[in-house]
C-alpha positions in Angstrom: -42.5 -15.2 -19.7 -38.8 -14.8 -19.7 -37.4 -12.6 -17.0 -34.3 -11.2 -15.4 -34.1 -11.3 -11.7 -31.5 -10.2 -9.2 -30.8 -12.9 -6.7 -29.0 -11.7 -3.6 -26.5 -14.3 -2.3 -26.4 -16.3 -5.5 -22.7 -17.0 -6.0 -22.7 -18.0 -9.7 -24.3 -16.0 -12.5 -26.4 -18.7 -14.1 -25.7 -19.0 -17.8 -22.1 -17.6 -17.7 -19.0 -19.3 -18.6 -16.3 -18.3 -16.2 -15.7 -18.4 -12.5 -18.2 -17.7 -9.8 -17.8 -14.3 -8.3 -17.3 -14.9 -4.6 -15.6 -11.8 -3.1 -17.6 -9.8 -0.6 -15.5 -6.7 -1.4 -17.2 -5.9 -4.7 -19.5 -2.9 -4.7 -22.4 -5.2 -5.3 -22.8 -8.9 -6.0 -25.5 -9.2 -8.7 -26.4 -12.4 -10.4 -29.1 -13.1 -12.8 -31.5 -15.9 -13.7 -32.3 -16.7 -17.3 -35.6 -18.3 -18.2 -35.4 -19.3 -21.8 -39.0 -20.4 -22.2 -39.7 -17.7 -24.8 -37.1 -18.9 -27.2 -35.2 -16.7 -29.6 -37.0 -13.5 -30.8 -36.0 -10.9 -33.3 -33.2 -8.8 -31.8 -34.5 -5.9 -29.7 -32.7 -2.9 -28.3 -33.8 -3.3 -24.7 -36.6 -5.4 -23.2 -36.1 -6.1 -19.5 -38.6 -8.9 -19.8 -36.4 -10.9 -22.2 -33.0 -12.5 -21.3 -30.1 -10.3 -22.2 -27.6 -13.1 -22.7 -28.6 -16.2 -24.6 -27.0 -19.5 -25.4 -24.2 -18.9 -27.8 -23.4 -15.4 -26.5 -19.8 -15.0 -25.2 -19.2 -14.9 -21.4 -19.1 -11.5 -19.6 -15.4 -12.0 -18.8 -12.5 -14.3 -19.3 -9.2 -14.8 -17.5 -5.7 -15.5 -18.9 -2.7 -16.9 -17.2 -4.7 -17.2 -14.0 -1.8 -19.0 -12.2 0.7 -16.2 -13.0 3.2 -15.7 -10.2 3.9 -12.0 -10.5 2.7 -9.6 -7.7 0.4 -7.9 -10.2 -3.1 -8.2 -11.6 -3.7 -6.9 -15.2 -7.1 -6.0 -16.4 -8.6 -4.9 -19.8 -11.9 -3.1 -19.4 -12.6 -2.7 -23.1 -11.2 -5.9 -24.5 -14.1 -6.9 -26.8 -16.5 -5.5 -29.4 -19.0 -8.3 -28.9 -22.7 -7.4 -28.5 -25.4 -9.8 -27.0 -27.5 -11.3 -29.7 -30.6 -9.9 -28.0 -29.4 -6.3 -28.7 -28.8 -7.0 -32.4 -26.2 -4.5 -33.8 -27.1 -1.7 -31.4 -28.4 0.1 -34.6 -24.9 0.9 -35.9 -22.8 -0.4 -38.7 -20.4 -3.2 -38.0 -17.6 -0.9 -39.1 -18.4 1.4 -36.2 -18.2 -1.4 -33.7 -14.7 -2.1 -35.2 -13.7 1.4 -34.4 -12.2 2.7 -31.2 -15.7 3.6 -30.0 -16.6 -0.2 -29.9 -13.5 -1.4 -28.0 -9.9 -0.6 -27.2 -8.1 -1.7 -30.4 -5.1 -3.8 -29.7 -5.5 -3.5 -25.9 -6.3 -7.2 -25.3 -3.4 -8.4 -27.5 -1.1 -6.1 -25.6 -2.4 -7.2 -22.2 -2.1 -10.9 -23.0 1.5 -10.3 -24.2 2.3 -8.5 -21.0 0.7 -11.2 -18.9 2.9 -13.8 -20.6 6.1 -11.7 -20.4 5.7 -10.7 -16.7 3.8 -13.8 -15.7 0.8 -12.0 -14.3 -2.9 -13.0 -14.3 -5.2 -11.0 -16.6 -9.0 -10.4 -16.4 -10.7 -9.1 -19.6 -14.2 -7.9 -20.3 -16.4 -9.8 -22.7 -18.6 -7.1 -24.3 -18.3 -3.8 -26.2 -18.1 -0.6 -24.3 -21.2 0.5 -26.3 -23.2 -2.2 -24.5 -21.9 -0.9 -21.2 -18.6 0.7 -20.3 -16.8 -1.4 -17.7 -14.7 1.7 -16.7 -17.6 3.9 -15.9 -19.9 4.0 -12.9 -23.2 2.2 -13.7 -25.9 4.7 -14.6 -23.2 7.4 -14.5 -21.6 9.6 -17.1 -20.6 7.6 -20.2 -21.9 4.3 -18.9 -24.1 3.5 -21.9 -23.4 6.3 -24.4 -26.1 7.5 -26.7 -23.4 9.1 -28.9 -19.7 8.2 -29.2 -17.2 10.2 -31.2 -20.0 11.5 -33.5 -21.8 8.1 -33.9 -25.3 7.9 -32.6 -26.1 4.5 -31.0 -29.9 4.0 -31.4 -30.1 1.1 -29.0 -28.7 3.3 -26.2 -31.1 6.3 -26.7 -33.7 6.9 -24.0 -32.8 3.6 -22.4 -35.1 2.6 -19.5 -33.5 2.2 -16.1 -34.5 -1.5 -16.0 -32.8 -2.1 -19.3 -29.6 -0.3 -18.2 -29.7 -2.4 -15.0 -30.1 -5.6 -17.1 -26.9 -4.7 -19.0 -25.0 -4.1 -15.8 -26.2 -7.3 -14.2 -25.2 -9.3 -17.3 -22.0 -7.7 -18.5 -20.6 -5.3 -15.9 -20.9 -6.9 -12.5 -19.7 -10.4 -13.5 -16.5 -8.8 -14.9 -15.9 -6.7 -11.8 -16.7 -9.5 -9.4 -14.1 -11.6 -11.2 -11.6 -8.8 -10.9 -12.2 -8.9 -7.1 -11.9 -12.7 -7.1 -8.5 -12.5 -8.9 -7.3 -9.8 -6.5 -8.1 -12.1 -3.6 -6.1 -14.8 -5.3 -3.1 -12.5 -5.8 -3.4 -11.3 -2.2 -3.3 -14.8 -0.9 0.2 -15.2 -2.5 1.6 -11.7 -2.1 1.5 -9.3 0.8 2.2 -6.4 -1.6 1.1 -6.3 -5.3 0.0 -3.9 -8.0 -2.9 -3.3 -10.3 -2.6 -2.2 -13.9 -5.4 -1.6 -16.5 -4.5 -1.7 -20.2 -6.4 0.6 -22.5 -5.8 2.0 -26.0 -6.9 5.3 -27.6 -7.4 6.7 -31.0 -4.4 8.6 -32.6 -6.7 11.4 -33.6 -9.6 12.9 -31.7 -11.6 15.9 -32.7 -8.9 16.8 -35.3 -6.1 16.7 -32.8 -3.2 14.3 -33.5 -2.1 12.9 -30.2 1.7 12.8 -29.9 1.8 10.4 -27.0 2.6 6.7 -27.8 1.6 5.8 -24.3 0.0 7.7 -21.5 0.2 6.7 -17.8 -3.0 7.6 -16.0 -3.0 7.9 -12.3 -4.7 9.7 -9.4 -3.1 10.5 -6.1 -0.8 7.5 -5.6 2.6 8.0 -7.2 4.2 4.7 -6.2 3.8 2.9 -9.5 3.1 5.6 -12.2 6.0 8.0 -11.4 8.8 5.4 -11.6 7.1 3.9 -14.6 7.0 7.2 -16.5 10.7 7.7 -15.6 11.7 4.3 -16.9 9.7 4.6 -20.1 11.2 8.0 -20.8 14.6 6.5 -21.0 13.5 5.3 -24.5 14.2 8.5 -26.5 11.8 7.4 -29.3 8.9 6.9 -27.0 6.6 9.9 -26.2 5.1 9.3 -22.7 2.1 11.2 -21.4 1.4 12.1 -17.8 -2.4 11.7 -17.5 -2.6 12.2 -21.2 -4.7 12.0 -23.3 -7.1 11.3 -20.4 -6.8 11.8 -16.7 -7.4 9.1 -14.1 -8.5 12.0 -11.9 -11.8 12.3 -13.8 -14.8 11.5 -11.7 -16.2 8.9 -14.1 -13.2 6.5 -13.7 -14.4 3.3 -12.2 -12.0 0.4 -12.2 -9.1 1.6 -10.0 -11.5 3.4 -7.6 -13.5 0.2 -7.1 -10.6 -2.2 -6.9 -7.2 -0.6 -6.2 -7.9 2.3 -3.9 -10.0 0.4 -1.3 -7.1 -2.1 -1.0 -4.4 0.5 -1.0 -2.7 -1.0 -4.1 -0.2 0.8 -6.3 -2.0 1.2 -9.6 -2.1 3.0 -12.9 -3.7 2.6 -16.3 -1.7 2.3 -19.6 -3.3 4.3 -22.4 -1.6 3.2 -25.6 -2.1 4.9 -28.9 -3.8 2.1 -30.9 -1.6 2.6 -34.1 1.2 1.2 -31.9 -0.7 -2.1 -31.2 -3.3 -2.6 -33.9 -2.0 -6.0 -35.0 -1.0 -8.9 -32.8 2.6 -8.5 -34.0 2.7 -4.8 -33.2 1.0 -5.5 -29.8 3.6 -8.1 -28.9 6.5 -5.9 -30.0 5.1 -3.0 -27.9 4.6 -5.2 -24.9 8.2 -6.3 -25.1 9.2 -2.6 -25.4 7.5 -1.6 -22.1 7.7 -4.8 -20.0 11.2 -3.9 -18.7 10.1 -0.5 -17.4 6.9 -2.0 -15.9 8.9 -4.7 -14.0 11.3 -2.0 -12.7 8.5 0.3 -11.6 6.6 -2.5 -10.0 9.6 -3.5 -8.0 10.1 0.1 -6.9 6.5 0.5 -5.9 6.5 -2.6 -3.8 9.7 -1.9 -1.8 
């Protein structure tokens, strides 16, 4: 019978395209073994006895501009709306997966444009935030939401702990282990460097029209976010939020707490209103608009 097993000390998640996660600084190093002897079944919403990822599924992460020379790592936690074939459509319409609940619209295009402009490496997640949210603590609040912005996700309801763990093993930990690997690579080249996560948000939430074109999310380290907000606000046409429309001080935030804070890195998240970046052309234009302030703030943070 097909199974998913944790294998302590296994360096490469068997069945993934991508790099082997080798850093010892990740919260956990989980890998999985896929036994494909059962063959393809009808999609199911969570069966820990069946392999979650199958041949033809996308990898759990990908890297872009890995040899980038800037003292910065960029990440995109909600880069994709992909769902493993074994989970079918999660029980929702494809139009819902295309919405902001399925992924951060335009965030990947913006992050890739920034990576090219500033010459920084980028790590991006490979699966929808409705499969598992890569910026939430596994098994914590919002990790695998049963409802998102009014849409019920049947595949996520009353999910067994083993099924939630299988999603984390397949889609969450490989991404975050790769973030650690890339941080180690940047650290080998730079004594001081920064960490920035690129997100996007819906222009309207619960009937409220958000005025901010971009929000800078940060916790208790002002080195990068404060000069970045000051530089961005020199653009009189740009409305810049300070921990708006979300706050990085929320307890559910994962990525910067797992990666930046333990290393003492200057960090922030960019929360871009998706109507600013919802086509590749708009994403590229917005990246060009903010790359100067980002360069300036990064230089200030690292001095």
